[in-house]
C-alpha positions as a Markdown table, in Angstrom:
| # | Residue | x | y | z |
|---|---|---|---|---|
| 1 | Unk | -84.7 | -11.4 | -14.0 |
| 2 | Unk | -86.6 | -14.4 | -12.7 |
| 3 | Unk | -89.5 | -16.2 | -14.3 |
| 4 | Unk | -91.6 | -18.7 | -12.5 |
| 5 | Unk | -94.6 | -20.2 | -14.2 |
| 6 | Unk | -97.3 | -22.5 | -13.0 |
| 7 | Unk | -100.9 | -23.3 | -13.7 |
| 8 | Unk | -103.6 | -21.5 | -11.7 |
| 9 | Unk | -104.9 | -24.7 | -10.1 |
| 10 | Unk | -101.5 | -25.4 | -8.8 |
| 11 | Unk | -101.5 | -22.0 | -7.0 |
| 12 | Unk | -104.8 | -22.8 | -5.3 |
| 13 | Unk | -104.0 | -26.4 | -4.5 |
| 14 | Unk | -100.4 | -26.0 | -3.3 |
| 15 | Unk | -99.9 | -22.5 | -2.0 |
| 16 | Unk | -97.3 | -23.5 | 0.6 |
| 17 | Unk | -95.2 | -25.2 | -2.1 |
| 18 | Unk | -95.4 | -22.2 | -4.3 |
| 19 | Unk | -94.4 | -19.9 | -1.4 |
| 20 | Unk | -91.5 | -22.3 | -0.6 |
| 21 | Unk | -90.2 | -22.2 | -4.2 |
| 22 | Unk | -90.4 | -18.4 | -4.3 |
| 23 | Unk | -88.6 | -18.1 | -0.9 |
| 24 | Unk | -85.9 | -20.5 | -2.1 |
| 25 | Unk | -85.3 | -18.3 | -5.1 |
| 26 | Unk | -85.2 | -15.2 | -3.0 |
| 27 | Unk | -82.8 | -16.8 | -0.5 |
| 28 | Unk | -80.5 | -18.1 | -3.3 |
| 29 | Unk | -80.4 | -14.6 | -4.8 |
| 30 | Unk | -79.5 | -13.1 | -1.4 |
| 31 | Unk | -76.7 | -15.6 | -0.9 |
| 32 | Unk | -75.4 | -14.8 | -4.4 |
| 33 | Unk | -75.5 | -11.1 | -3.9 |
| 34 | Unk | -74.2 | -11.0 | -0.3 |
| 35 | Unk | -71.6 | -13.8 | -0.4 |
| 36 | Unk | -69.4 | -13.3 | -3.4 |
| 37 | Unk | -66.7 | -15.8 | -2.3 |
| 38 | Unk | -69.3 | -18.5 | -1.8 |
| 39 | Unk | -70.7 | -17.7 | -5.2 |
| 40 | Unk | -67.3 | -17.9 | -6.8 |
| 41 | Unk | -66.6 | -21.2 | -5.1 |
| 42 | Unk | -69.7 | -22.7 | -6.7 |
| 43 | Unk | -68.9 | -21.3 | -10.1 |
| 44 | Unk | -65.3 | -22.6 | -9.9 |
| 45 | Unk | -66.7 | -26.1 | -9.2 |
| 46 | Unk | -69.0 | -26.1 | -12.2 |
| 47 | Unk | -67.2 | -23.7 | -14.6 |
| 48 | Unk | -63.8 | -25.5 | -14.5 |
| 49 | Unk | -61.2 | -23.4 | -16.2 |
| 50 | Unk | -62.9 | -20.1 | -16.0 |
| 51 | Unk | -60.4 | -17.4 | -15.0 |
| 52 | Unk | -60.9 | -14.9 | -12.2 |
| 53 | Unk | -61.4 | -12.0 | -14.6 |
| 54 | Unk | -64.3 | -13.8 | -16.3 |
| 55 | Unk | -65.8 | -14.8 | -12.9 |
| 56 | Unk | -65.6 | -11.2 | -11.6 |
| 57 | Unk | -67.1 | -9.7 | -14.8 |
| 58 | Unk | -69.9 | -12.3 | -14.8 |
| 59 | Unk | -70.6 | -11.7 | -11.1 |
| 60 | Unk | -70.7 | -7.9 | -11.4 |
| 61 | Unk | -73.1 | -8.1 | -14.4 |
| 62 | Unk | -75.3 | -10.8 | -12.8 |
| 63 | Unk | -75.4 | -9.2 | -9.4 |
| 64 | Unk | -76.5 | -5.9 | -10.9 |
| 65 | Unk | -79.2 | -7.4 | -13.1 |
| 66 | Unk | -80.6 | -10.0 | -10.6 |
| 67 | Unk | -83.6 | -8.7 | -8.7 |
| 68 | Unk | -83.6 | -9.2 | -4.9 |
| 69 | Unk | -87.4 | -9.7 | -5.1 |
| 70 | Unk | -88.8 | -11.5 | -8.2 |
| 71 | Unk | -91.8 | -9.3 | -8.7 |
| 72 | Unk | -93.9 | -10.5 | -11.7 |
| 73 | Unk | -94.0 | -8.1 | -14.5 |
| 74 | Unk | -96.9 | -7.5 | -16.9 |
| 75 | Unk | -94.5 | -6.0 | -19.4 |
| 76 | Unk | -92.4 | -9.2 | -19.4 |
| 77 | Unk | -95.5 | -11.3 | -19.9 |
| 78 | Unk | -96.7 | -9.0 | -22.7 |
| 79 | Unk | -93.3 | -9.4 | -24.4 |
| 80 | Unk | -93.4 | -13.2 | -24.1 |
| 81 | Unk | -96.9 | -13.3 | -25.5 |
| 82 | Unk | -95.7 | -11.2 | -28.5 |
| 83 | Unk | -92.9 | -13.7 | -29.1 |
| 84 | Unk | -95.2 | -16.7 | -28.7 |
| 85 | Unk | -97.8 | -15.1 | -31.0 |
| 86 | Unk | -95.5 | -15.7 | -34.0 |
| 87 | Unk | -96.4 | -19.4 | -33.7 |
| 88 | Unk | -99.7 | -19.1 | -31.8 |
| 89 | Unk | -101.6 | -16.1 | -33.0 |
| 90 | Unk | -104.2 | -16.5 | -30.3 |
| 91 | Unk | -101.6 | -15.3 | -27.8 |
| 92 | Unk | -102.2 | -11.8 | -29.1 |
| 93 | Unk | -105.6 | -11.9 | -27.6 |
| 94 | Unk | -104.4 | -12.9 | -24.1 |
| 95 | Unk | -104.5 | -10.2 | -21.4 |
| 96 | Unk | -101.2 | -10.3 | -19.6 |
| 97 | Unk | -102.9 | -8.9 | -16.5 |
| 98 | Unk | -104.8 | -12.2 | -16.3 |
| 99 | Unk | -101.6 | -14.2 | -16.1 |
| 100 | Unk | -99.5 | -12.3 | -13.5 |
| 101 | Unk | -100.2 | -13.0 | -9.8 |
| 102 | Unk | -97.9 | -10.9 | -7.6 |
| 103 | Unk | -99.8 | -11.9 | -4.4 |
| 104 | Unk | -97.3 | -14.5 | -3.3 |
| 105 | Unk | -94.3 | -12.3 | -3.7 |
| 106 | Unk | -96.1 | -9.4 | -2.0 |
| 107 | Unk | -96.9 | -11.5 | 1.0 |
| 108 | Unk | -93.4 | -12.8 | 1.3 |
| 109 | Unk | -91.9 | -9.3 | 1.0 |
| 110 | Unk | -94.4 | -7.9 | 3.5 |
| 111 | Unk | -93.6 | -10.6 | 6.0 |
| 112 | Unk | -90.0 | -9.2 | 6.4 |
| 113 | Unk | -88.4 | -12.4 | 4.9 |
| 114 | Unk | -86.4 | -10.5 | 2.3 |
| 115 | Unk | -85.3 | -7.7 | 4.6 |
| 116 | Unk | -84.1 | -10.3 | 7.1 |
| 117 | Unk | -81.9 | -12.0 | 4.5 |
| 118 | Unk | -80.1 | -8.8 | 3.7 |
| 119 | Unk | -79.6 | -7.9 | 7.4 |
| 120 | Unk | -77.7 | -11.1 | 8.1 |
């Protein structure tokens, strides 16, 4: 699961930056899911000493759990607000629907960007 968070003014002032960040995340996920050897090469570089069985198990789990399209989830935001409310009780009064904005992800997906990544 992915989580991207920003302030509403940032969305309106820098929509191309936001779109670029989301596209980068989607593209990185596609590379990870479709190029196992490249993914392993990166892991080997940064996870020195990890054996192949560990890498394989980690890859299988992560690949299965990682969403190709990071669609914002009201349920995830609701859970986060529940957790935060232990320290900030006012979070219980926050409507998660007012926080989630799936419009960027929808536009990117409808543009064919995601489908093109998985066709390559």
